[in-house]
C-alpha positions in Angstrom: 129.4 96.9 56.6 127.0 94.3 55.1 123.2 94.8 55.0 122.6 92.0 57.5 125.1 93.6 60.0 123.5 97.0 59.6 120.0 95.5 60.2 121.2 93.7 63.3 122.7 97.0 64.6 119.5 98.9 64.0 117.5 96.2 65.7 119.9 96.2 68.6 119.7 100.0 68.9 115.8 99.9 68.7 115.6 97.2 71.5 118.1 99.2 73.6 116.0 102.3 73.1 112.7 100.5 74.0 114.2 99.0 77.1 115.5 102.4 78.2 112.1 104.0 77.6 110.4 101.3 79.6 112.8 101.8 82.5 112.3 105.6 82.4 108.5 105.1 82.3 108.7 103.0 85.5 110.9 105.6 87.2 108.5 108.4 86.1 105.5 106.5 87.5 107.2 105.9 90.8 108.1 109.6 91.1 104.6 110.7 90.1 103.0 108.4 92.7 105.5 109.6 95.4 104.8 113.3 94.6 101.0 112.7 94.6 101.2 111.1 98.0 103.4 113.9 99.3 100.9 116.5 98.1 97.9 114.7 99.4 99.5 113.5 102.6 100.9 116.8 103.6 97.5 118.4 103.5 96.9 117.3 107.1 99.8 119.5 108.2 99.7 122.3 105.7 96.0 122.8 105.1 94.5 121.8 108.5 97.6 122.8 110.5 98.0 119.6 112.6 101.4 118.8 114.0 103.4 115.7 113.0 103.7 114.9 116.7 99.9 114.8 117.1 99.6 112.6 114.0 102.3 110.1 115.2 101.8 110.0 118.9 98.2 110.9 119.8 95.4 108.3 120.2 92.6 110.8 119.7 91.2 110.1 116.3 88.1 112.2 115.4 88.7 114.1 112.1 86.0 116.2 110.5 84.5 114.9 107.3 83.4 118.3 106.0 85.6 119.8 103.3 87.3 122.9 104.5 86.2 122.4 108.1 89.0 121.5 110.5 89.1 121.3 114.2 89.1 117.6 114.5 91.8 115.2 115.9 94.0 113.1 113.7 96.0 111.0 116.1 97.0 107.8 114.2 99.0 106.2 117.1 96.6 103.3 117.5 96.9 102.5 113.7 100.7 102.8 113.7 101.1 100.6 116.8 98.7 98.1 115.3 101.0 97.9 112.2 104.0 97.6 114.5 102.5 94.8 116.6 101.3 92.7 113.8 104.4 93.0 111.7 106.7 92.3 114.7 104.7 89.2 115.6 104.8 88.0 112.0 108.6 88.3 111.9 108.9 86.5 115.3 106.9 83.6 113.9 108.1 83.6 110.3 111.9 84.0 110.6 112.7 80.8 112.5 110.6 78.6 110.2 111.8 80.4 107.1 115.5 80.0 108.1 115.0 76.3 108.9 113.3 75.7 105.6 116.1 77.6 103.7 118.7 75.5 105.4 116.8 72.3 104.5 116.4 73.5 100.9 120.1 74.4 100.4 122.0 72.1 102.8 120.2 69.2 104.3 118.3 67.8 101.4 118.7 70.0 98.3 117.3 67.4 95.8 114.1 66.6 97.9 113.7 70.3 98.7 114.0 71.3 95.0 111.5 68.6 94.0 108.8 69.1 96.7 109.4 72.0 99.0 110.3 74.6 96.4 107.1 74.1 94.3 105.1 74.3 97.5 106.7 77.6 98.4 106.1 78.9 94.9 102.4 78.0 95.2 102.2 80.0 98.5 103.6 83.1 96.7 100.8 83.0 94.1 97.8 82.6 96.4 95.8 85.8 96.6 95.7 87.6 99.9 91.9 87.3 100.2 92.3 83.5 100.4 94.7 83.9 103.3 92.2 86.2 105.0 89.3 83.9 104.3 91.1 80.9 105.8 92.2 82.9 108.7 88.7 84.2 109.4 87.0 80.8 109.0 89.7 78.5 110.6 92.2 80.4 112.6 89.9 83.0 114.3 87.5 80.3 115.6 90.5 78.2 116.8 92.0 81.1 118.7 88.6 81.8 120.2 88.1 78.2 121.3 91.5 77.4 122.6 92.6 80.7 124.1 89.1 82.1 125.0 90.1 85.4 123.2 87.6 88.3 123.3 86.0 89.4 120.0 85.6 85.8 119.0 89.3 85.3 118.1 89.8 88.5 116.0 93.1 89.6 117.3 96.7 90.7 116.8 97.7 87.0 117.1 95.4 86.0 114.2 96.8 88.9 112.0 100.4 88.0 113.0 100.0 84.4 112.0 98.3 85.2 108.7 101.1 87.7 107.9 103.8 85.2 108.9 102.4 82.6 106.5 102.3 85.2 103.7 105.9 86.4 104.2 107.5 83.0 104.8 108.0 82.2 101.0 109.9 85.5 100.5 112.2 85.0 103.4 112.7 81.3 102.7 113.5 81.8 99.0 116.0 84.7 99.5 117.7 83.0 102.5 118.1 79.7 100.5 119.6 81.7 97.6 122.0 83.4 99.9 123.1 80.0 101.4 123.5 78.5 97.9 125.6 81.4 96.7 128.4 80.8 99.2 131.6 79.4 97.8 132.0 75.7 98.4 135.3 76.2 100.1 133.5 77.7 103.1 131.7 74.5 103.8 134.5 72.2 102.8 137.0 74.1 104.9 134.9 73.8 108.0 134.4 70.1 107.4 138.1 69.7 106.8 138.8 71.2 110.2 136.7 68.5 111.8 133.4 70.4 112.2 130.1 68.5 111.9 127.6 69.5 109.2 125.5 71.4 111.8 128.5 73.2 113.2 129.4 74.2 109.6 125.9 75.5 109.0 125.3 77.6 112.1 128.9 78.8 112.7 130.2 79.4 109.1 127.5 79.3 106.4 124.6 81.2 108.1 126.8 84.0 109.4 128.4 84.4 106.0 125.0 84.5 104.3 123.5 87.0 106.8 123.4 89.8 104.3 121.1 87.8 102.0 119.0 86.5 104.9 118.6 90.1 106.3 117.5 91.2 102.8 114.9 88.5 102.7 113.6 89.5 106.2 113.4 93.2 105.2 111.5 92.3 102.0 109.2 90.2 104.0 108.6 93.0 106.5 107.9 95.4 103.6 105.2 93.1 102.3 103.8 92.7 105.8 103.6 96.5 106.3 101.7 96.9 103.0 99.3 94.0 103.3 95.7 95.1 103.6 92.8 92.7 103.0 94.1 89.6 104.8 94.9 91.6 107.9 91.6 93.5 107.8 89.7 90.3 107.8 91.2 88.9 111.0 92.4 91.9 113.1 89.1 93.0 114.5 89.3 96.6 113.4 88.8 98.3 116.7 90.4 101.6 117.4 92.1 100.7 120.7 95.5 99.7 121.7 95.5 96.0 122.4 96.1 94.7 125.9 97.8 91.6 124.5 98.1 89.6 121.4 94.7 88.0 121.9 93.0 91.4 121.7 91.8 93.2 118.5 93.1 96.4 117.2 93.5 98.1 113.8 96.4 99.0 111.5 97.2 101.6 108.8 96.3 99.6 105.7 93.0 98.3 107.1 92.0 101.8 108.2 92.8 103.3 104.8 90.9 100.5 102.9 87.9 100.7 105.2 87.4 104.5 105.3 88.9 106.1 102.2 85.9 105.5 100.0 83.5 106.8 102.7 85.1 110.2 103.2 84.6 113.5 101.3 87.5 114.4 99.0 89.6 117.2 100.6 88.1 116.8 104.0 90.2 116.6 107.2 89.4 112.9 107.4 90.3 112.2 103.8 93.6 114.0 104.0 94.4 112.2 107.3 94.0 108.9 105.5 96.3 110.2 102.7 98.8 111.0 105.5 98.7 107.4 106.6 99.4 106.3 103.0 102.3 108.7 102.9 103.6 107.2 106.1 103.4 103.7 104.5 105.4 105.0 101.5 108.1 106.4 103.9 108.3 103.0 105.7 108.6 101.2 102.3 111.4 103.6 101.3 113.2 103.0 104.6 113.0 99.2 104.0 114.5 99.7 100.5 117.3 101.8 101.9 118.0 99.2 104.5 118.2 96.5 101.7 120.7 98.6 99.7 122.7 99.3 102.8 122.9 95.6 103.6 123.9 94.7 100.0 126.6 97.4 100.1 128.1 96.0 103.3 128.0 92.5 101.6 130.0 93.9 98.6 132.5 95.5 100.9 132.9 92.2 102.7 
């Protein structure tokens, strides 16, 4: 073996080792964060002896903020339902527009879409969430208040849902477009050869065949919506009540954690209840990841 070949082999082994170490470091960090959340989040049930049922299904939220002193109530049902309402509304708004944009990008006008629409989508991805929240608070909230006469000046589930929908549209659009582009050309050509129109080919052949990738994009968008904090907190109203409709304010898990975590005593019932909310968000994220892997597994089997 020549000296140059030996040097290349050593460099290749060093790069491989470095990449492996970086991968192991990321895995270790994820495990450490998960264990930390499990330890802190379980304190509500282990240290203060609250039940999981009370935490998930009770609306009574009045935890004690004195370390070591329990006896309060940690019902997070309002926050959980606030997250469910806003994320569900965001998906209802975002999915049709995202799927239409993906079809336009990949099938209707791929050259125009790649030149104009794709850069616009990439810009939306890079905008900080505080900008979405500020625009929602200064433009969307007054509009809802004026046009729909919403209570709380327009701060509502609707405002939060629209802001979230705009934020998750790029994710769903990009992955859906990639799924449509990845289909074999014979699928489209075969449908056209059988006499189908372009639209018939799209909604009867191509979209159903790309459903795994589309569902993956929707789940990733949902995962981002669940974890979004600042933009939602700025427009949701942050009132601890179940909303009577989409024009009413409420609160959600991330906004409650961001607003109250810094104002609670470490180790208190209140503090640990907030950590339990963070643990719940981690579990929801893991469920979304599991659904993505399940979807991709079914796609490979297909």
